[in-house]
C-alpha positions as CSV (number, residue, x, y, z in Angstrom):
1,M,-80.3,-168.8,-101.4
2,I,-77.0,-168.8,-104.0
3,Y,-75.6,-166.0,-104.4
4,V,-73.7,-165.2,-108.2
5,P,-70.8,-162.3,-108.1
6,N,-70.7,-160.2,-110.8
7,E,-68.5,-157.3,-111.5
8,N,-69.8,-156.7,-115.2
9,N,-71.2,-153.3,-116.2
10,D,-72.3,-154.2,-120.0
11,P,-76.0,-154.8,-119.8
12,R,-75.9,-157.0,-123.1
13,V,-73.7,-159.0,-121.0
14,N,-75.7,-158.6,-117.4
15,L,-78.9,-159.5,-119.1
16,A,-77.3,-162.7,-120.9
17,I,-75.9,-163.8,-117.3
18,E,-79.1,-163.4,-115.8
19,T,-81.1,-165.7,-119.0
20,Y,-78.5,-168.0,-118.7
21,L,-78.8,-168.7,-114.7
22,M,-82.7,-168.6,-115.2
23,K,-82.6,-171.2,-118.4
24,E,-79.5,-173.4,-117.7
25,V,-78.6,-173.5,-114.3
26,P,-81.6,-175.2,-112.8
27,V,-80.5,-175.8,-109.1
28,D,-83.5,-176.3,-106.7
29,E,-82.4,-173.6,-104.5
30,P,-82.9,-169.5,-105.3
31,I,-79.9,-167.6,-106.8
32,L,-79.6,-164.1,-106.5
33,L,-77.9,-161.5,-108.6
34,F,-76.9,-158.3,-108.8
35,Y,-75.6,-156.5,-111.5
36,I,-74.2,-152.6,-112.3
37,N,-74.7,-151.3,-115.9
38,E,-73.0,-148.3,-117.9
39,P,-75.5,-145.8,-119.0
40,S,-78.5,-148.0,-121.1
41,I,-81.9,-148.0,-121.6
42,I,-83.7,-150.8,-120.8
43,I,-87.1,-152.1,-122.8
44,G,-90.3,-154.2,-122.0
45,R,-90.4,-157.0,-123.6
46,N,-93.6,-156.2,-125.6
47,Q,-92.3,-152.4,-125.7
48,N,-92.0,-150.6,-128.9
49,T,-88.5,-149.2,-128.4
50,I,-88.8,-146.2,-130.9
51,E,-91.6,-144.8,-128.9
52,E,-90.3,-145.5,-125.9
53,I,-86.7,-143.4,-126.3
54,N,-85.2,-140.0,-127.5
55,K,-83.6,-141.7,-130.3
56,D,-81.2,-138.5,-131.0
57,Y,-80.1,-138.0,-127.3
58,V,-79.3,-141.6,-127.2
59,E,-77.2,-142.0,-129.9
60,E,-75.0,-138.6,-129.1
61,K,-74.7,-139.7,-125.7
62,G,-74.0,-143.4,-127.0
63,I,-76.7,-145.1,-124.6
64,H,-77.2,-148.7,-124.7
65,V,-80.6,-149.9,-125.7
66,V,-81.3,-153.2,-124.9
67,R,-84.7,-155.1,-124.6
68,R,-85.2,-157.3,-121.5
69,L,-87.0,-160.7,-121.4
70,S,-89.3,-159.6,-119.0
71,G,-92.9,-157.1,-119.2
72,G,-93.3,-153.8,-117.7
73,G,-92.0,-150.5,-119.1
74,A,-88.5,-149.0,-120.0
75,V,-86.3,-147.9,-117.4
76,Y,-82.8,-146.0,-117.1
77,H,-79.6,-147.5,-115.6
78,D,-76.3,-146.1,-114.8
79,F,-73.4,-146.6,-112.5
80,G,-75.8,-145.2,-109.5
81,N,-78.7,-147.6,-110.3
82,L,-78.1,-150.8,-108.6
83,N,-80.1,-154.2,-110.1
84,F,-81.4,-157.2,-108.3
85,S,-83.0,-160.4,-109.8
86,F,-84.1,-163.6,-107.8
87,I,-84.0,-167.0,-110.0
88,M,-85.7,-169.3,-109.1
89,P,-88.3,-172.4,-109.8
90,D,-91.8,-171.3,-111.1
91,D,-93.9,-172.6,-108.5
92,G,-96.7,-171.6,-110.3
93,N,-98.3,-168.8,-107.7
94,S,-95.3,-166.7,-108.0
95,F,-95.5,-164.5,-111.3
96,R,-97.2,-161.2,-110.8
97,D,-96.6,-161.4,-107.1
98,F,-94.3,-158.8,-106.4
99,A,-94.7,-158.2,-102.9
100,K,-93.1,-161.7,-102.2
101,F,-89.6,-160.9,-104.3
102,T,-89.5,-156.7,-103.0
103,Q,-90.2,-157.5,-99.8
104,P,-86.5,-158.5,-98.5
105,I,-85.4,-155.5,-100.3
106,I,-87.7,-153.2,-98.6
107,D,-86.5,-155.0,-95.3
108,A,-82.9,-154.0,-95.8
109,L,-83.6,-150.6,-96.6
110,H,-85.6,-149.6,-93.6
111,A,-82.7,-151.6,-91.7
112,M,-80.3,-148.6,-93.5
113,G,-82.9,-146.0,-92.4
114,V,-85.4,-145.9,-95.4
115,E,-88.4,-146.4,-93.3
116,G,-90.6,-145.3,-95.9
117,A,-90.1,-147.5,-98.5
118,K,-93.0,-149.6,-99.5
119,L,-94.6,-151.4,-102.4
120,K,-97.4,-149.1,-103.9
121,G,-99.2,-150.2,-107.1
122,R,-98.6,-153.1,-109.2
123,N,-94.6,-153.2,-109.1
124,D,-93.2,-149.8,-108.0
125,L,-91.1,-149.0,-104.7
126,V,-91.6,-145.4,-103.5
127,I,-90.4,-143.4,-101.0
128,D,-92.7,-139.8,-100.2
129,D,-94.8,-141.3,-102.8
130,K,-91.6,-141.1,-105.3
131,K,-90.6,-143.9,-107.3
132,F,-86.8,-145.1,-107.0
133,S,-87.3,-148.8,-107.9
134,G,-89.5,-150.8,-111.0
135,N,-89.9,-153.9,-111.0
136,A,-90.9,-156.9,-113.5
137,M,-90.8,-160.8,-114.0
138,Y,-90.4,-163.5,-116.7
139,A,-91.0,-167.0,-116.4
140,T,-90.7,-170.1,-118.5
141,N,-90.3,-174.1,-118.9
142,G,-90.7,-174.0,-115.1
143,R,-88.4,-171.2,-114.2
144,M,-88.6,-167.3,-113.4
145,F,-87.0,-164.4,-112.5
146,A,-88.0,-161.4,-110.5
147,H,-85.8,-158.2,-111.1
148,G,-85.9,-154.8,-110.6
149,T,-83.9,-151.6,-110.4
150,I,-82.6,-149.3,-107.2
151,M,-82.0,-145.6,-108.0
152,F,-79.2,-145.6,-105.7
153,D,-77.5,-142.1,-106.5
154,S,-78.5,-142.7,-110.3
155,D,-78.5,-139.1,-112.7
156,I,-82.2,-138.1,-112.3
157,N,-81.5,-135.5,-115.6
158,E,-80.4,-138.3,-117.7
159,V,-83.1,-140.2,-116.8
160,V,-85.4,-137.0,-117.9
161,K,-83.6,-136.6,-120.9
162,A,-82.5,-140.2,-122.3
163,L,-86.8,-141.6,-121.8
164,K,-90.1,-140.8,-123.4
165,V,-92.9,-141.4,-121.0
166,R,-96.2,-140.9,-122.2
167,K,-98.8,-138.6,-121.0
168,D,-101.4,-140.9,-120.4
169,K,-98.9,-142.8,-118.2
170,I,-98.1,-139.8,-116.5
171,E,-101.8,-138.7,-116.2
172,S,-102.7,-142.2,-114.8
173,K,-100.1,-141.3,-111.4
174,G,-101.5,-137.9,-111.2
175,I,-98.0,-136.4,-111.6
176,K,-96.9,-133.7,-114.0
177,S,-93.2,-134.9,-114.9
178,I,-90.5,-137.6,-114.8
179,R,-88.7,-135.4,-112.3
180,S,-91.6,-135.3,-110.1
181,R,-92.3,-139.2,-109.7
182,V,-88.6,-141.0,-109.1
183,T,-86.0,-140.2,-106.5
184,N,-82.6,-141.8,-105.4
185,I,-82.6,-143.1,-102.0
186,K,-79.3,-142.3,-100.7
187,P,-80.6,-139.2,-98.8
188,Y,-83.1,-140.8,-97.1
189,L,-80.4,-143.3,-95.8
190,S,-79.4,-143.0,-92.1
191,D,-75.9,-140.8,-91.6
192,D,-73.6,-144.3,-91.1
193,Y,-74.6,-144.8,-95.0
194,Q,-74.1,-141.6,-96.7
195,N,-70.7,-141.9,-98.2
196,M,-71.4,-145.1,-99.4
197,S,-70.4,-145.6,-103.2
198,T,-73.1,-148.3,-105.2
199,I,-71.0,-151.3,-104.9
200,D,-70.6,-150.5,-101.0
201,F,-74.7,-150.0,-101.0
202,R,-74.9,-153.7,-102.8
203,E,-72.7,-155.1,-100.0
204,N,-74.8,-153.8,-97.3
205,I,-77.8,-154.9,-99.1
206,L,-76.3,-158.4,-99.2
207,L,-75.6,-158.9,-96.2
208,R,-79.2,-158.1,-95.0
209,I,-80.5,-160.2,-97.2
210,F,-78.3,-163.0,-96.4
211,E,-78.4,-162.2,-92.5
212,V,-74.3,-162.4,-92.4
213,E,-72.3,-160.2,-91.1
214,D,-69.7,-160.9,-93.8
215,V,-69.6,-162.0,-97.3
216,S,-67.4,-164.8,-96.7
217,Q,-70.4,-165.9,-95.5
218,I,-72.5,-166.4,-98.3
219,K,-73.0,-169.2,-100.3
220,T,-71.7,-168.3,-104.1
221,Y,-71.5,-169.7,-107.5
222,E,-68.5,-168.6,-109.5
223,L,-69.5,-168.7,-113.4
224,T,-66.9,-171.0,-114.9
225,E,-64.9,-170.7,-118.9
226,K,-68.1,-173.1,-119.5
227,D,-70.8,-170.7,-118.5
228,W,-69.2,-167.8,-120.1
229,E,-69.3,-169.6,-123.8
230,K,-72.8,-169.9,-123.0
231,I,-73.5,-166.5,-122.0
232,N,-72.0,-165.0,-124.7
233,H,-73.6,-166.8,-127.2
234,I,-76.9,-165.4,-126.1
235,S,-75.7,-162.1,-125.6
236,N,-74.9,-162.4,-129.5
237,D,-77.8,-164.0,-130.3
238,Y,-80.3,-161.3,-128.2
239,Y,-79.0,-158.6,-126.4
240,R,-76.3,-157.2,-129.2
241,N,-78.9,-157.9,-131.9
242,W,-80.8,-155.3,-133.6
243,D,-83.9,-156.9,-134.5
244,W,-84.3,-158.1,-130.9
245,N,-83.8,-154.6,-129.2
246,Y,-85.7,-152.9,-132.0
247,G,-87.2,-154.8,-133.5
248,K,-88.9,-154.3,-136.9
249,S,-92.5,-152.8,-136.9
250,P,-93.9,-152.1,-140.7
251,E,-96.4,-148.8,-140.8
252,F,-99.8,-149.4,-140.2
253,E,-103.1,-148.0,-140.7
254,I,-105.1,-148.4,-137.5
255,L,-103.5,-147.8,-134.2
256,R,-105.5,-148.2,-131.1
257,R,-103.7,-147.5,-127.5
258,E,-105.8,-148.1,-123.8
259,R,-104.2,-147.8,-120.6
260,F,-105.9,-150.4,-118.0
261,D,-104.5,-151.1,-114.6
262,I,-102.5,-154.2,-115.7
263,G,-100.7,-151.1,-117.7
264,S,-101.1,-150.2,-121.5
265,I,-101.9,-152.1,-124.6
266,E,-101.3,-150.6,-127.9
267,A,-102.7,-152.3,-131.2
268,R,-101.5,-152.0,-134.5
269,L,-103.5,-153.4,-137.3
270,N,-103.5,-153.5,-141.4
271,V,-107.0,-154.4,-142.5
272,A,-107.7,-154.9,-146.0
273,S,-111.1,-156.1,-147.8
274,G,-112.1,-156.2,-144.5
275,V,-109.8,-158.9,-142.7
276,I,-106.8,-158.1,-140.7
277,Q,-103.7,-158.9,-142.6
278,E,-101.2,-157.8,-140.1
279,V,-101.1,-156.6,-136.2
280,K,-98.6,-155.9,-133.5
281,I,-99.1,-155.8,-129.9
282,F,-97.4,-153.6,-127.6
283,G,-97.1,-152.4,-124.2
284,D,-96.0,-152.5,-120.3
285,F,-98.2,-155.4,-119.4
286,F,-96.7,-158.2,-117.4
287,G,-97.8,-161.4,-119.6
288,L,-96.7,-165.1,-119.7
289,G,-95.9,-166.9,-123.1
290,E,-95.0,-164.9,-126.3
291,I,-97.4,-161.9,-127.7
292,S,-96.9,-163.1,-131.1
293,D,-99.4,-166.1,-129.8
294,V,-102.0,-163.7,-129.9
295,E,-101.1,-161.6,-132.8
296,E,-101.4,-165.0,-134.7
297,A,-105.0,-165.6,-133.6
298,L,-105.9,-162.2,-134.6
299,T,-104.5,-162.0,-138.1
300,G,-106.6,-163.5,-140.6
301,I,-110.0,-162.7,-139.5
302,Q,-112.9,-160.5,-140.4
303,Y,-112.4,-157.2,-138.8
304,D,-115.5,-156.8,-137.5
305,K,-117.0,-157.1,-133.8
306,A,-118.3,-160.2,-133.6
307,S,-114.9,-161.8,-135.2
308,V,-112.8,-159.9,-133.1
309,T,-115.1,-160.9,-130.1
310,D,-115.1,-164.7,-131.0
311,A,-111.0,-164.4,-131.6
312,V,-110.6,-162.8,-128.0
313,T,-113.0,-165.4,-126.7
314,K,-110.6,-168.0,-127.4
315,I,-107.4,-166.3,-125.9
316,D,-105.8,-167.1,-122.4
317,L,-106.0,-163.3,-121.6
318,K,-104.6,-163.9,-117.7
319,K,-101.9,-165.4,-119.0
320,Y,-101.1,-163.1,-122.1
321,F,-102.1,-159.9,-119.9
322,G,-103.5,-160.5,-116.7
323,N,-106.2,-159.5,-115.2
324,I,-108.1,-158.0,-117.8
325,E,-111.6,-158.2,-119.6
326,T,-112.5,-159.8,-122.8
327,E,-114.8,-156.9,-123.5
328,D,-112.1,-154.2,-122.4
329,L,-109.9,-155.8,-125.3
330,V,-112.2,-156.2,-128.2
331,N,-112.8,-152.2,-127.0
332,L,-109.5,-151.5,-127.8
333,L,-109.0,-153.4,-130.8
334,Y,-112.3,-152.5,-132.8
């Protein structure tokens, strides 16, 4: 494994580094990237940004809003939050296998005294049934990354104020508020680690993942000037781009939303003369490929159950959504 040192705090740069390492640095061994972002909300690839954030508060506080490549839900980052990313070839079996990529983090936390840390549900790390880490994945052209957050000493009040969490998501987890379902892990660490900063915490996790006693023993790759030129280009094209982060979403006549085991799916449709003229699909599901492929397959068909069923049957639902049945998606759309 190769470690890429990184001291940037701008999420628009850090996500660009991750994208660059996945798409343009195709080494055979895995790459590990850590990053710590200044206050920001990181939106899942298929989410409707405006529906996920408290816009007035975000603008007042100057909180960055950046859409990532991977699916899943919106998360709040600040200087008390450590983010990790494992970047590697896609072996065809690892996508959605969150246990494989979170276990090194769990093992490191156990060694630091957080004995109750574990994976729960599809992609959350919890302690005492409170979430401290959300995880997501993205794969393209034979490469992939699996990344996640670790709430080390984050400002939970800001998490509550900056994000809008839908009532159906809260109810599906059997909880009453954001505050009751998240926690920092710092209070759970052994006494020896209580005075650590987020950067100290990063180093301790790093040493345990690589199983060494000093960072000088870790194989590293330092980003070059040429690398930075490409990273800045990616940042400008995507993560500093309003259309990418927010997207243009016209008004729709029909709005259907449901929560499944694979996450929430929301469909917005414009129908005229009995034909679907336009469709947008949002959600926090984990899919491969572009959701625009699904939208295109549904556009122009008659809006009746037989036609919708026929169109959905031809879509590789597992690829784009995960384990969802044809009937479930048809019932959502129609």
